BAGU-257740 format. One line per field, with one value per residue (C-alpha): residue number from 1; x, y, z. Coordinates in nm, 3 decimals, decimal comma. Layout:
BAGU-257740
i: NUM:...
x: X:...
y: Y:...
z: Z:...
//
This chain:
BAGU-257740
i: 1:2:3:4:5:6:7:8:9:10:11:12:13:14:15:16:17:18:19:20:21:22:23:24:25:26:27:28:29:30:31:32:33:34:35:36:37:38:39:40:41:42:43:44:45:46:47:48:49:50:51:52:53:54:55:56:57:58:59:60:61:62:63:64:65:66:67:68:69:70:71:72:73:74:75:76:77:78:79:80:81:82:83:84:85:86:87:88:89:90:91:92:93:94:95:96:97:98:99:100:101:102:103:104:105:106:107:108:109:110:111:112:113:114:115:116:117:118:119:120:121:122:123:124:125:126:127:128:129:130:131:132:133:134:135:136:137:138:139:140:141:142:143:144:145:146:147:148:149:150:151:152:153:154:155:156:157:158:159:160:161:162:163:164:165:166:167:168:169:170:171:172:173:174:175:176:177:178:179:180:181:182:183:184:185:186:187:188:189:190:191:192:193:194:195:196:197:198:199:200:201:202:203:204:205:206:207:208:209:210:211:212:213:214:215:216:217:218:219:220:221:222:223:224:225:226:227:228:229:230:231:232:233:234:235:236:237:238:239:240:241:242:243:244:245:246:247:248:249:250:251:252:253:254:255:256:257:258:259:260:261:262:263:264:265:266:267:268:269:270:271:272:273:274:275:276:277:278:279:280:281:282:283:284:285:286:287:288:289:290:291:292:293:294:295:296:297:298:299:300:301:302:303:304:305:306:307:308:309:310:311:312:313:314:315:316:317:318:319:320:321:322:323:324:325:326:327:328:329:330:331:332:333:334:335:336:337:338:339:340:341:342:343:344:345:346:347:348:349:350:351:352:353:354:355:356:357:358:359:360:361:362:363:364:365:366:367:368:369:370:371:372:373:374:375:376:377:378:379:380:381:382:383:384
x: 6,044:5,865:5,999:5,723:5,814:6,179:6,091:5,842:6,031:6,284:6,000:5,832:6,158:6,211:5,857:5,910:6,241:6,073:5,794:6,048:6,246:5,933:5,841:6,193:6,166:5,829:5,980:6,268:6,035:5,820:6,122:6,228:5,891:5,921:6,265:6,262:6,621:6,844:6,870:7,192:7,062:6,771:7,012:7,183:6,856:6,750:7,076:6,997:6,649:6,809:7,033:6,731:6,556:6,861:6,855:6,484:6,537:6,820:6,594:6,326:6,578:6,695:6,339:6,279:6,601:6,484:6,144:6,104:6,177:6,079:6,309:6,478:6,562:6,716:7,056:6,994:7,357:7,463:7,119:7,191:6,971:7,094:6,924:6,943:7,032:6,670:6,628:6,952:6,847:6,506:6,662:6,920:6,651:6,444:6,741:6,854:6,511:6,494:6,720:6,982:6,952:7,220:7,039:6,709:6,875:7,064:6,755:6,543:6,809:6,850:6,476:6,407:6,699:6,581:6,225:6,321:6,592:6,350:6,087:6,344:6,463:6,106:6,023:6,333:6,264:5,903:6,024:6,261:5,992:5,736:5,979:6,063:5,701:5,609:5,870:5,710:6,001:5,958:5,582:5,640:5,868:5,600:5,344:5,568:5,605:5,227:5,172:5,424:5,232:4,917:5,095:5,226:4,879:4,721:4,988:4,928:4,551:4,575:4,819:4,595:4,702:5,058:5,299:5,496:5,481:5,267:5,006:5,004:4,944:4,653:4,505:4,542:4,563:4,773:5,064:5,084:5,243:5,530:5,568:5,582:5,871:6,054:6,030:6,094:6,364:6,647:6,630:6,303:6,296:6,672:6,627:6,361:6,551:6,884:6,741:6,621:6,929:7,180:7,015:6,997:7,335:7,459:7,127:7,153:7,509:7,412:7,130:7,356:7,138:7,378:7,591:7,282:7,184:7,532:7,558:7,631:7,915:7,795:7,478:7,640:7,597:7,238:7,162:7,318:7,110:6,792:6,877:6,919:6,596:6,422:6,564:6,447:6,095:6,088:6,218:5,945:5,683:5,808:5,784:5,443:5,319:5,433:5,266:4,936:4,917:4,989:4,743:4,460:4,534:4,537:4,205:4,046:4,183:4,219:4,042:4,161:4,197:4,451:4,805:5,020:5,382:5,700:5,746:5,414:5,214:4,907:4,841:4,515:4,431:4,507:4,850:4,914:4,850:5,092:5,359:5,302:5,372:5,688:5,810:5,747:5,938:6,232:6,245:6,233:6,533:6,725:6,642:6,749:7,091:7,108:7,011:7,313:7,539:7,388:7,407:7,778:7,835:7,630:7,874:8,162:8,010:7,812:7,639:7,339:7,326:7,670:7,569:7,254:7,439:7,718:7,463:7,281:7,608:7,713:7,379:7,412:7,774:7,680:7,402:7,643:7,899:7,624:7,533:7,888:7,918:8,296:8,254:8,010:8,261:8,191:7,813:7,781:7,952:7,723:7,423:7,209:7,254:7,052:6,758:6,605:6,613:6,266:6,143:6,213:5,871:5,715:5,829:5,690:5,823:5,955:6,329:6,424:6,795:6,809:6,618:6,807:7,139:7,005:6,905:7,252:7,407:7,182:7,283:7,652:7,611:7,429:7,702:7,994:7,862:7,698:8,041:8,193:7,922:7,972:8,352:8,328:8,039:8,173:8,518:8,450:8,465:8,128:8,177:7,821
y: 6,831:7,164:7,450:7,400:7,029:7,115:7,355:7,136:6,804:6,891:6,982:6,646:6,462:6,653:6,576:6,205:6,216:6,382:6,122:5,839:6,006:6,056:5,692:5,590:5,806:5,653:5,305:5,406:5,556:5,242:5,025:5,261:5,219:4,843:4,841:4,831:4,850:4,973:5,334:5,407:5,240:5,481:5,772:5,619:5,567:5,921:6,047:5,850:6,004:6,346:6,275:6,171:6,493:6,686:6,517:6,589:6,952:6,986:6,835:7,086:7,373:7,254:7,250:7,601:7,723:7,593:7,761:8,020:8,377:8,702:8,821:8,476:8,298:7,962:7,934:7,701:7,583:7,520:7,452:7,700:7,986:8,342:8,599:8,973:9,176:9,198:8,821:8,762:9,002:8,832:8,486:8,598:8,735:8,417:8,186:8,405:8,379:7,998:7,774:7,570:7,195:7,131:7,352:7,174:6,831:6,924:7,064:6,768:6,521:6,683:6,708:6,353:6,210:6,389:6,263:5,909:5,884:5,997:5,747:5,467:5,554:5,569:5,234:5,070:5,208:5,091:4,747:4,730:4,840:4,601:4,310:4,394:4,407:4,092:3,870:3,639:3,687:4,064:4,035:3,803:4,065:4,332:4,094:4,043:4,418:4,449:4,170:4,282:4,601:4,391:4,150:4,442:4,589:4,257:4,197:4,540:4,487:4,153:4,282:4,578:4,921:4,944:5,220:5,467:5,411:5,095:5,281:5,559:5,306:5,152:5,495:5,619:5,404:5,659:5,599:5,240:5,371:5,525:5,208:4,997:5,201:5,182:4,802:4,746:5,000:4,820:4,499:4,414:4,706:4,683:4,313:4,382:4,666:4,483:4,183:4,393:4,619:4,338:4,141:4,433:4,383:4,052:3,888:3,992:3,859:3,526:3,480:3,568:3,862:4,141:4,110:4,153:4,468:4,605:4,546:4,920:5,017:5,379:5,259:5,138:5,460:5,493:5,132:5,176:5,488:5,308:5,016:5,251:5,438:5,102:5,036:5,379:5,309:4,977:5,139:5,404:5,136:4,928:5,223:5,311:4,957:4,972:5,310:5,216:4,875:5,022:5,305:5,074:4,835:5,123:5,254:4,910:4,803:5,127:5,458:5,750:6,112:6,389:6,258:6,302:6,357:6,247:6,601:6,576:6,818:6,718:6,784:6,750:6,438:6,598:6,711:6,364:6,219:6,469:6,365:6,001:6,092:6,277:5,972:5,745:5,979:6,003:5,624:5,588:5,823:5,608:5,294:5,466:5,526:5,159:5,074:5,267:5,068:4,736:4,835:4,909:4,569:4,407:4,535:4,341:3,993:3,773:3,589:3,787:3,592:3,726:4,084:4,047:3,873:4,133:4,415:4,259:4,180:4,543:4,654:4,416:4,516:4,884:4,819:4,639:4,920:5,170:4,990:5,015:5,339:5,353:5,382:5,671:5,882:5,687:5,708:6,004:5,795:5,494:5,484:5,300:5,572:5,813:5,585:5,639:6,017:6,013:6,061:6,429:6,431:6,332:6,644:6,994:7,176:6,926:6,868:7,003:7,022:6,660:6,527:6,757:6,618:6,269:6,358:6,502:6,178:5,978:6,199:6,152:5,773:5,786:5,998:5,796:5,448:5,559:5,675:5,343:5,152:5,366:5,329:4,953:4,893:5,106:4,945:4,577:4,303:4,137:3,761:3,650
z: -4,781:-4,733:-4,528:-4,269:-4,225:-4,177:-3,899:-3,715:-3,738:-3,459:-3,222:-3,288:-3,226:-2,901:-2,786:-2,854:-2,666:-2,368:-2,364:-2,366:-2,087:-1,870:-1,924:-1,815:-1,506:-1,416:-1,441:-1,217:-0,954:-0,961:-0,900:-0,619:-0,445:-0,468:-0,307:0,078:0,189:-0,096:0,022:-0,162:-0,475:-0,476:-0,484:-0,788:-0,968:-0,892:-1,036:-1,351:-1,356:-1,316:-1,616:-1,820:-1,714:-1,833:-2,172:-2,200:-2,114:-2,365:-2,630:-2,543:-2,557:-2,896:-3,019:-2,884:-3,040:-3,376:-3,358:-3,636:-3,526:-3,680:-3,956:-3,974:-4,296:-4,379:-4,539:-4,830:-4,853:-4,491:-4,343:-4,064:-3,951:-3,977:-3,755:-3,753:-3,444:-3,329:-3,341:-3,150:-2,873:-2,839:-2,822:-2,569:-2,338:-2,357:-2,285:-1,994:-1,832:-1,860:-1,643:-1,822:-1,861:-1,598:-1,345:-1,401:-1,377:-1,061:-0,891:-0,997:-0,880:-0,536:-0,470:-0,587:-0,390:-0,075:-0,108:-0,209:0,059:0,329:0,217:0,218:0,569:0,700:0,540:0,682:1,030:1,007:0,902:1,200:1,446:1,298:1,319:1,681:1,793:1,602:1,763:2,021:2,262:2,266:2,302:2,598:2,757:2,717:2,867:3,171:3,208:3,205:3,459:3,722:3,821:3,853:4,087:4,293:4,320:4,418:4,682:4,837:4,822:4,999:5,261:5,345:5,461:5,571:5,647:5,441:5,067:5,078:5,279:5,022:4,743:4,935:4,989:4,632:4,318:4,126:4,361:4,234:3,915:4,109:4,315:3,997:3,857:4,192:4,179:3,807:3,719:3,901:3,692:3,514:3,269:3,199:3,121:2,859:2,694:2,714:2,530:2,236:2,219:2,265:1,987:1,742:1,569:1,706:1,624:1,258:1,247:1,401:1,149:0,857:0,745:0,841:0,526:0,311:0,500:0,438:0,065:0,037:0,279:0,289:0,462:0,784:0,977:0,867:0,957:1,302:1,368:1,263:1,489:1,783:1,706:1,709:2,057:2,176:2,048:2,230:2,552:2,534:2,468:2,763:3,003:2,863:2,922:3,285:3,341:3,177:3,347:3,690:3,636:3,532:3,820:4,068:3,939:3,973:4,312:4,508:4,558:4,350:4,452:4,510:4,526:4,835:4,730:4,904:5,032:5,215:5,002:4,801:4,434:4,239:4,041:3,703:3,817:3,954:3,608:3,454:3,704:3,608:3,247:3,353:3,543:3,244:3,010:3,249:3,284:2,904:2,873:3,122:2,926:2,603:2,761:2,854:2,495:2,365:2,599:2,490:2,122:2,157:2,314:2,038:1,773:1,931:1,907:1,673:1,959:2,089:2,415:2,507:2,436:2,646:2,930:2,931:2,953:3,247:3,425:3,397:3,541:3,837:3,901:3,893:4,144:4,375:4,352:4,418:4,742:4,887:5,089:5,051:4,672:4,683:4,493:4,172:4,200:3,957:3,689:3,725:3,494:3,748:4,011:3,795:3,723:4,067:4,032:3,882:4,238:4,174:4,004:4,340:4,518:4,540:4,357:4,106:4,153:3,812:3,892:4,003:3,704:3,467:3,584:3,527:3,170:3,109:3,236:3,003:2,713:2,794:2,796:2,463:2,303:2,439:2,370:2,046:1,927:2,033:1,848:1,537:1,540:1,575:1,336:1,051:1,062:1,137:0,877:0,837:0,817:0,889
//
């Protein structure tokens, strides 16, 4: 074998090794894209890809190290290369400038795990949301939410002008949106959100699919967060359906113009639309707090009907307690007592303090019952 072949053979071997490693990585990434739910498994595959990248880099470094240098000569007996001081200094500078194989593998593994983990979470959340909005029961709930404002508007139209708030609705179609939330927040909206949230964990357990979602124990927290985000999306969609349906009905059945607020002042049409959006967002936050409560209950049972029923019973009991004057001292601790505070958007100026306290109460409910749901869900034995 010639001297030139001896020097170039390691570089060819390293190039072949790198090609095989890149092919292996491509196969792993393809399998990762095909997987929908194995978030932890993706991390493991990425680690394997990182290890392959490390081997490839080491092969490349070996090939570089064996590249002929100036003033180098081969030792015919040992097969090792002896370099003079100039060659050693040049090699030392080049190696110092290039990252080591472990550094490249670590950086590649972290970046790939971050990107693959994010994609997996987004896909799983999209799957949850798509499943929720494809279920006929949930679509029926949204249809009911869309029909109720229409019925309210038709009833006011048939009854004619009245007094107080009904008269305001008849005189301005935008006010119908506020009236719809006044009517639907006590029970109709909580019913829709409670059904979806109560079914989120208990429904999976009753169908026997929960154990398959939890094949990796480290994924319980992530799965619980995704389930709750799905509930929040549905709550926002439910409030949006009510707002849009009431707004369209008001525009069709009643005249539209500047909005007269509860404080007696009048705001332009554009500002009235902004206040409608503020009311819808506040109502969605209240329903998100209810969703956290229902999700916590859902982790304690494998029968979704019991989780849904328990949520609605708690809402009704809170409403009853709220109506008893002697128990006014507990009103600040009842979730339902803060739902009606969206009327702060109908005052001039907007009651920021009142609505801000309501948002803080919603946040407290989300934290408390979210912690309860997490403690229960991450420690329970899955038998279904």
